[in-house]
N, C-alpha and C positions, 0 to 999 in steps of 0.2 A: 504494500500500500504506500502511496505517496502522501507524506504528512507535510502540511503547510506550516513552515517555521520561519519566523522573522529573526535572523541571527545577529541583529545590530539594533539594540534598543537601550535608551537611557531613561532613568527616573530622576527624581529630584535629589538623589544622592550624588548625581553629577552636578558640578558647579553651574552648568548652563541648562540643566534639566528643569522641568516644570511639574510633572505629574508624579503622583505617588505610585509605587509598584502595584498597589491594588487597583488603581484606576487604569493602569496599563493592561492588567489582566482582563478587566471588564471590557475594555475597548477591543482587545485582541480577540476575545470570544465573539463579540459582535461582528468583527471583520471576517470571521470564518477561519481563523488560525487554529492550529492544534497546539501551538506553543510559541515561545520565543526565548532567545538568549538575552539575559539582562547583562549589559556590557557597559556599566557606568565607567566614567573616566577615572582610572587609577585607584579604584576602590571596589571591593566586594561587599561593602556595607549594605547595599540594597538587597543582595542575595542573602546575607545574614538576617536581614529584616524579614524577608519572606520565609526563610527556613524556620525562624523562631515563631512564626505565626502559622506554621503548618501548611504553607502554600508551595513550598519547595522542599523536596526530599533529597537528602544527601546520597541516597542509594540510586538516584536517577530515575525513579519511577514517577509517572504522572500522578497528579492529585486531581481526583474527580474528572479524569479524562483530559486534563490540560497539563502540559509539560513546561516547566521553567528550567532552562539550562543555565547553571551558574557560569558567570564569565566576567570579563573586565576588558576595557579598552585601555591598554597601557600606552602612554606617551613616551615611547622609547627614545633613545638618543637619535635614532634615524627617522622616527616618525611613528604614526599610530598603528598599533597592532591589536587586533581582536584575539582574545584568548578565551576559548570556549571549553566548557567542561572542567573548569579548574577553580580552586580556591587559593588565590594568590594574596600575599600580604599587601597592605597599603604601602605607598611610598616608593613605588618602582619607577616613578617618573624620572626620565633621564638616564636610565640604565640601558646599556647597549642591547639592541634587539636580540643578538645572538644569545646573551645570557638569559633574557626573558623566555626565549623559545626553549632553551634547555629546561627551565623550570616548568614550562607548560608540558613538555614531553615527559618529564618525570612523573607527572600526574595523568599521563595518557590523554591529555587534552589536545586541542587543535590550535595552531597559530596561523592566523589569516590576516594579512595586511589589509587595512581599510583605505578606501579611496586613494590608491597610490599615485594617481596622475593628476589629482585635483590640486592645482597650483594655489588655490585660495586656502587650502588646509594642509595640515602637516602629515601628508602621506609618506610612506617609505618609497623613495625614488628608485628607478629601475637599476641604477648602478649598485645599490645596496641589495635589492631584491635578488639579483644574480648570485649573491654570496650567501644567502640565507636558506636554511632548511625549513621552508614553510610548507604547510599542509594544503594550502589552497589560496585563492585570491578573491577578494570582493570585486567583482567585475561590474556590478551595478549598485550604485549608492543613490538612493532616491533624493538625497539632499544636494547632490553635485549639480552645480549650476549649468555647466557646459557639457553637452552630450559627448563631445570628443574626448573628454577625460575618461568617461566610462568606456568609450570605444577603445581607447588605448589600453585600458586595463584588460578588456576582453581579448584584444590582440596579443598581449603579452602572455596571458594565461593559456591561450590556444597554442602559441609558439612553444611554450615550455611544457605543455601537457598537464597543467595544474587543474585540480577540481575547482569549481566556481560557485560563488554565492552571490545572492542579491539581498539587500536589506534596506529597511526604511531609514535607518539612522534617526529614528524618532526621538525627539526630545520633549514631545507633548503627546498625550494619549490619543489625540485625534489623528495623528500621523501614523500610528502603528499599523503595520500590514499594508502600507501603500505599495511597498515591494517586499517580496519574500522568496524563500527558496523551498522547493518541494524535494524532500529527502525520501528515497525509495527504501524505507526501512520496514521490516516485518513487524516491529513493535514500536509503540510510542514510549520509548525510554531514552534517556540521555545516551546510553551506550549504543543503542540501536541507531539513533540519529547520527551520532558522530562517526560511527563505523561505516555508515552508508555513504558518506561524502565521496570517497574515491570511486564508488560504483557508478556515479553519474547523476547529477541533479538536474532538475528543470527549474527555470527561473521565471518569476513573474516580475516584470520590470515596468514600473510607472513612477515618474518623478513626483515630488511633493507638489501640491497645488500652491497657488500664489499666497494664500493665507497661511498655509502651513510653513512655507519657505520663509515668509516674512516673520512669523512667530519665532522660528528657530534662529534666524539671524539676529533678531532683537534681543533674545535672551542670551545669545552668544556674546554680543557686544556689550550689553547692559545687564550685568548679572545682579539684578535687584534683590532677588531672593537669596538668603544665606544658604550655602551648601549644607545639606543635612548630614549629620554625623551619627553613626549608630554605635 
């Protein structure tokens, strides 16, 4: 079965996030998703929040038919790296990507660079990508303003034979599921989803709408809300 998962989602535990993890779950269900990866910037606090409220299981099993994959988007020395299926310590900002990837693989997680060609955001650039043992590449980011940046990521992943993902990069609950990845897993479990990535995903690619894009840009530039700490 193909499960619809958004692998790039932020809550208000990110400095530029707006919505609570619970609000993200409600919107994701309404959008028809089977789950998402919570990938707040440089912290797993949102995942810990959901775990302690019984909405995320450390054994990777879905809760009430909905799966939350623990993760984090680390601002490595070279750029942003999605780390899926892991519980990493806070404070890895600025650490070399190679070291973060080793930590991810030690937990049997996936390391997937986000928006690598988006010149307006800190993606890991091609020269560094060539040197890294990554597990896939985000080839469509719904928040990327210029289509050619996503096209370049797709071309690189195709050339290198990398598994591909698409994600919303939602920072507000209304944007979740705008883009998502269908994983051909036999079970709706974290291990089943992550292990199915190399077997071939299908991507639903749609950019953020004007209101969603403006909201994300506003909260990225003007961080009015204080970042939540758990």
